[in-house]
Structures are given as C-alpha cells and as structure tokens.
N, C-alpha and C positions, 0 to 999 in steps of 0.2 A: 810878570806875572805877581812880582813880590805885592804891589796895591792892592792884588785882587784877592789876598787870603786874610781872611779873617778868622777870630775865635768867639765863641760864644760866651756872655756873661756871667752863663750858668757855667763856665768852666771851672770854679773855684765857689768857694761858699757863701761869697759876695762879691758882688758886683765891683766893688774898690778893687778887691784882689785881684780879681779876672781883668779890670782894666790896668792892674799893675803888671800882669803875666801878658797882655799883649802889648806893652810897652817893651819889654825883655825880651818878647820874639820876634818883636819890628814886624807886626801884623795890624791889622784893623777890630775891630770889637761891634758885634751884633749886639744890641739891647734886646735880652731874650726875654726877662722877667721885670714887665715895668712897675712901679710903684703903686699902680692904681690896684695891684691885688691883696694887699695889704688893707686898703682904708675906703671906701668907697665913696667918701665925701673929697679923695685926694681929686685934685684939678690937676690938668697937662703944666700950668705954671708950675704947680706944688713939685709933681714927677721932675719935671725939667730944672728946676732948682738942685734939687736932690741929687741927678744925674750930673749934673755940670760941676758940682761939686767935687763928684770923684772922676770927673775927667780933665777936670785944672794940668794942666801940661802935656795931656794927650795929644798927639799931632797925625795919629792914624787914622783910616777911613773908619766912620762911623754909619752902622745901619742899625733900622729897629725891626723887631718882630712884634707885629701887632698882636694886641691881644687877643686867644683862643680859647681858652677853656669854657665851655658850655656857649660859645660863640656861635650864632647860625643867624644869617640875614637873611638865607632864602627862605627860611621855616614857616609854617601857617600860622603862628600864633603871634597876632600884632602887637601885642605887649612884650614878650621876649624878642622879636624881630626889633623893636624899637630899641631897646637896652643893647641887643649886639651893633647896632648903627653905630649905639653912642661909644661904645666899648674901640670900634673902627675909627670913630672921628676921633676919640680922647688921643689914642696911639699915633695918630697923623699929627695932631697938633702938636704933642710931647715930642715926634722925630723934628719938625721946624723949630723948636725950641732949643735943643740941642745941635743943629746943626748936621744932621742926618742926611742922606741923598739916596737913600732907600728905604722901602718900607714895605715887610713880606708879609701876606693875608694868605691863611688857610681860607679853603675853599668853602667848610662846614658843610661838605656832602658826607654824608654817613653810609652812603654806597647802597642804599636800599635799590632791590633788583624790582622797581613799582616804576614802570617808564611812564605814567600821567605824573608822580609825585617828582621824579627827577626832572620834568620840563617844566613843572611849576616851579622848582627849587632854580633851576638854571633863570628861568624868567624874572624872578623876582631878585637875585642876584646881580642880573646883567642891568634892570631896572635901577637899581640902588647905585653901581658903580659906574653907570654913564654918569650920571649926576654929581656923585663923588669924584671922581674923575680932573673933573675940572679944576678943582683945588690943586691937585697935584700937576695940570698943566701950567697954573697960575704960580706956585712955589717953584717950578723946576725940579721938583721930587720925584722919583718913579716908584710905581707902586708893583708887585712883582706877586703874583698867585703861584700858590706852592700847592703841588699835589699830597695828598695823604693817603685816604681811603682807595684812590680811583686806579683802577684795574689798568686802564690804557692810555695815552696821552689822551685820547679823543673829547675826554671832559674837559679839561682846561683848555684847550685849543678853542672849544665852543666858547668858553668863556670869554675869552682872549679878542675873539674876532665879533663878538656881540658887542662886547665893549668898545672897542675900536678907538683907542688912543695910541698916539707915539710916548706917551708918559705910561704906559701900560705895557709890562715884560712879563715871562715865566721864570719860574722858579722849580727848580726839578733837586728832590730830597732820595739821595740812592738809597738810603736805609728803608725808607716806606714804598718804595718800587719793588725790592728786593721782599719785604716783608708780604704787603699786602697785591703784589700785582704778580706773583710767583710765574705766570707763564707768559712772560715779556722780560726783557732783556733791558738793560740801564743803556746799554749804547742805542737801542732803538729806539729809545725818549728822548734821546740828545739828537737823533739824526731827524726824527717828527719834529721838533721844536726849533731846529735849526738858529740862525740869527736872533728866534725870539727867546734866546734860552740867555739870560743875565745876569743869573743869580743862582747859585746852588748850596744845599746842605749836603755836606759828605761826612759820611759815617757807614759802618758794617755791621751787619748782623750773619747770624745761621738762618735766617728765615721762621725761625721759631716766636720771638722775642722782639722789640724796637730797643734793641741794647744801645743803639748809639757808640760803639766800641771803634777802635781805631783802623786806619784803614786796612791792615794786615791781619784782622781779628775777624773771619766772617767767610761769607761765599764769593762775596764781592770780588771781580779782577778788578783793582783799580789801573792798574798799567796799563790794561784795555779801554778802560774808560778814559782813560787821560789821552790815549792813542788817538781816540775816536774824539772827542773836543780838538785838539790840534788838526786832524784832516777834516773838521769842520769848519776850521776857519776862523772860530770864535774866541773872545778870551772870558766865559763869565766868571762874576767873583764867586768867591768859595769859603762858605763856614765851615770850619771843622768842627762840628754840632758834636764835641765828643766832652765828657763831665769829667775827666780827671787831668791833671797836667801831661801825669804819663803817657797817657793816650795821647794828646796832642803831638808831644814831643816824636813820638813813634812814627804818626801820620805823616810829620815834617820830614823827616828824614827819608823816608819813604818817599816823599816828592821832592827831596833833595837828588837821591839815587837816581830818579827817572827824570832827574833835568827838569821838572815842572814848578820849583820853586828855588830861588836862589838864597843861601842862607846870610845872614846879617855879617855885612862887610867889619873886619876888625880892625 
C-alpha cells in the first residue's frame, strides 16, 4: 500500500515544504491549492512551472485536487458555469503538465432539498463531464468525483453511472461523510462504491466541524474502516488530508500499527 499513500500540499505552510515532508515520509503528494488562487491571469503553463520547480527531485506519486472554491458546473447561471468549467479545465491541464495521474473534483452539490434543482444539476454536471472525460481518456489520467455535502452514496453513484467512462472513478472523503451524512456509516459507503472506489481523503472529526484532524481524533473508527477496505479487496489511494505534520505522523503511526502501511525502510 505504500505507493497508495499521499499527503496534502496543505500539510505545511507552503507547497514546497509539503513536498519536502512527503519526501521525508516516503509518500506521494496531492496538490490541493493550485496557483490559480493567487492571480486570475495565471495559465496552466505558469502554474506547472511553479509546481515543477518545487517537484524537482520528487519521485513519489502526484495527484491534483481541482479548484473547488465557488466552483459549480451544475449551476443555473451560464456565466458562473462558464468560469467553473474553465477552472476544471485549467486544473486538468496543470495536472498533465506536472505528470499527475489523478485529478479530484468536488460535485459542487450544495445539498438543496429541491428535487427539480437536483435533477437539473445532475443533468448539467453529466453533460459537461461526458465531453470533458474524453480528454482524460486520451491522456490516460483518471478523474475522481468526491463527496462533500451528499448524505448518501447514491448521488455520486448516479453521476458516475451517467458519465460512464473507464477513466472516471469515485473518491470518498471520510470526514465529509462523518460530518454531513451522520445517518450513514463510512463503511457502508465503501461497500456501496466497491471497486469504483479509487481514491480517498482520510481524516477525522467529532461531527461538529470539518476539523481534518488525525485518524485517532474524532468519532470515526479507522480500524473498522481499514478492515472494510481489505474485505472489499480494493486498494484505493489515500490522502492523509490533515494540515499539520504532527497529525500526519500520528495517523501514519496508526496505519503502521494496523499493518495498513509499511514504514520507510532504513
């Protein structure tokens, strides 16, 4: 499982420092804050040049968390939808230029309990991705859809089925399930996703705030979660989506203890 473990580039104050920590820990890196957040005129080529300068000498796996703040490709406003689509495409182009193999996307679903709005959102999301995913198929990169406000696995499964591509998989965020889908169990999501589960964000919380705390600091039982993954016979990549070095190391220690990740050979 070692090549399946990554840390977030938000683990330290800078992307460069987070990459250095990934080298030290022998993990991969997920680039979670693309340089587009700083200046709107930044191009994918500009962003890749910045990131590749930090990635020099890094031999671990690389994935990208697509831009997500205020992004909603399923929304009604065509102008906002156009910008959202641009941000998704820029994220993909940057991933290609830095040699990432996976790009993660939020659904943008705000969880409104208005069924006509949900149907409209799904229709627009699927329509966009049915064309967009062709670029992933050509490049050999995998796109994954991550749950945020979804309260059951069904919503993401419907998007997956509607897009229907070998280069589309699902991502599961354990902290989001624990916070926004409290009537469900993370293990049930894992079972529902089955071999469609390709990527995970693992972190814990106490069902009050999206704390992104270490695996021991919250109400989730990761021994049970890891056992469920093993029983499903799947090996999804896992991003320890925590924002301090201490939390990451505590989580890795638990994974060592549970024989779910082998420490770096000395």
